[in-house]
C-alpha positions in Angstrom: -0.2 -0.4 0.3 1.3 3.2 -1.0 1.0 6.8 1.5 1.0 10.0 0.7 0.9 13.0 2.9 -2.3 14.9 2.2 -2.3 18.9 3.1 -5.4 20.7 4.0 -5.9 24.0 4.7 -2.1 24.3 5.3 -2.3 21.3 7.9 0.0 18.2 6.8 -1.7 14.8 7.5 1.2 12.8 7.5 0.5 8.7 6.3 -3.1 8.7 5.0 -3.3 6.2 2.2 -3.1 6.7 -1.6 -6.2 6.8 -3.1 -4.8 5.4 -6.2 -3.1 2.9 -4.6 -6.7 0.9 -3.9 -6.6 1.3 -8.1 -6.0 -1.8 -9.5 -3.8 -1.6 -12.5 -4.1 -3.8 -15.9 -1.7 -3.4 -19.0 -2.7 -4.8 -22.4 0.1 -5.0 -24.8 -0.5 -6.5 -28.0 2.0 -7.7 -30.8 2.0 -7.2 -34.6 -0.6 -7.1 -36.5 -3.6 -6.6 -33.9 -4.4 -2.6 -34.9 -6.1 -4.8 -37.8 -8.3 -6.8 -35.4 -11.7 -6.5 -37.4 -10.3 -6.1 -40.9 -7.4 -8.5 -40.9 -8.5 -12.2 -41.5 -11.7 -11.8 -39.9 -12.4 -16.1 -40.1 -9.6 -16.5 -37.9 -9.4 -13.4 -36.0 -13.0 -12.2 -35.5 -14.6 -9.5 -37.2 -14.7 -6.6 -33.9 -11.7 -4.1 -33.9 -10.1 -4.5 -30.7 -10.4 -0.6 -29.6 -14.5 -1.4 -29.2 -13.8 -4.3 -27.8 -11.9 -2.5 -25.0 -14.6 -0.2 -24.5 -16.9 -2.8 -23.2 -13.9 -4.2 -21.2 -13.4 -1.5 -19.2 -17.4 -0.8 -18.9 -17.2 -4.0 -17.5 -14.6 -2.9 -14.8 -15.2 0.6 -14.2 -12.9 0.2 -10.8 -10.1 -1.0 -13.4 -7.7 1.2 -14.7 -6.6 -1.0 -17.9 -3.8 0.4 -20.0 -3.5 -0.7 -23.5 -0.8 -0.8 -25.8 0.2 -1.9 -29.1 3.4 -2.3 -31.4 4.3 -3.9 -34.3 8.0 -3.5 -33.1 9.6 -5.7 -31.3 11.6 -3.3 -28.4 8.7 -0.9 -28.6 7.0 -4.7 -26.8 10.4 -4.7 -24.4 9.6 -1.2 -23.4 6.1 -1.5 -22.4 6.8 -4.8 -20.6 9.7 -3.2 -18.5 7.8 -0.2 -17.7 4.5 -1.3 -17.4 6.1 -4.8 -15.6 7.3 -2.4 -12.4 4.2 0.1 -12.7 1.2 -2.1 -13.1 -0.5 -5.3 -11.5 -0.7 -7.8 -14.0 -0.3 -7.7 -17.5 -2.0 -9.4 -20.3 -0.1 -9.9 -23.2 -0.7 -11.6 -26.7 2.9 -10.6 -28.3 1.4 -12.3 -32.1 4.2 -13.3 -34.6 6.6 -12.4 -31.5 5.7 -15.3 -30.1 7.4 -17.5 -32.2 10.1 -15.7 -32.8 11.5 -13.7 -29.9 13.3 -14.0 -27.1 13.8 -10.6 -26.0 10.2 -10.4 -24.8 10.8 -13.3 -22.9 13.2 -12.2 -21.1 11.5 -8.8 -20.3 9.0 -11.0 -19.4 11.1 -13.1 -16.4 13.0 -10.0 -15.8 9.6 -8.0 -14.4 7.7 -8.8 -11.2 4.2 -8.2 -12.4 1.9 -11.3 -13.5 1.7 -11.7 -17.2 -1.0 -13.7 -18.6 -0.5 -14.6 -22.3 -3.1 -14.3 -24.5 -3.7 -15.5 -28.2 -6.9 -15.2 -30.1 -6.3 -18.0 -32.8 -6.0 -21.7 -31.4 -2.2 -21.2 -32.1 -2.1 -25.4 -31.1 -4.5 -26.2 -34.3 -2.7 -24.0 -36.6 0.4 -24.3 -38.6 3.4 -25.9 -37.4 6.0 -23.3 -36.6 3.3 -21.6 -34.7 3.8 -24.2 -31.7 6.7 -22.8 -30.8 7.0 -20.3 -27.8 9.6 -18.0 -26.5 7.0 -16.2 -24.4 4.6 -19.1 -22.5 6.9 -20.7 -20.2 8.1 -17.0 -18.6 4.2 -16.4 -18.2 1.6 -17.5 -15.4 -0.8 -19.1 -18.2 -1.6 -18.7 -21.5 -5.3 -18.9 -23.0 -5.7 -19.8 -26.4 -8.6 -19.6 -29.5 -11.4 -17.9 -27.2 -11.1 -15.2 -29.6 -10.5 -11.6 -27.3 -12.7 -13.4 -24.8 -9.4 -15.0 -23.9 -8.7 -10.8 -22.1 -11.2 -10.7 -20.6 -10.6 -14.2 -18.8 -6.8 -13.0 -18.2 -8.8 -10.2 -16.7 -10.7 -12.2 -14.6 -8.2 -14.4 -13.5 -5.7 -11.5 -12.8 -8.4 -10.3 -10.0 -7.8 -13.0 -8.4 -4.8 -13.4 -7.7 -4.2 -9.7 -7.3 -1.6 -8.0 -4.5 -3.8 -6.8 -1.8 
């Protein structure tokens, strides 16, 4: 729990709890091509864009600070994991195609204290053989695969259950 000094009419009240400390923060980090959800291969990834889904998720969980970042660049994803891994209570990560190629993203997950839930919209194990290789999964708390965008909602529910007290 974080504590702050509060000043009311010039009088310091030391040690009052910071209201922000009670708000859970979850970061969602999406990797390459996930900015094209709703347009890209709708038979695999669905027809809904992520921003519309995110608004629905935020409406369901108004008491959670849900931050969203998407990048097509591996280094930006590593930077986001490093930043949010120390600032957030949990991370939901869909590394996209970097799942199968990025040792750096796996190393970034291992270096941070926040629990990371890996999410894949499609069932990667029912697709091409190269998608069955992951440099990320073993570093994550868990993986949700093949449940569409609902996988993100399930990851939020899990993080709520394991939230730090």
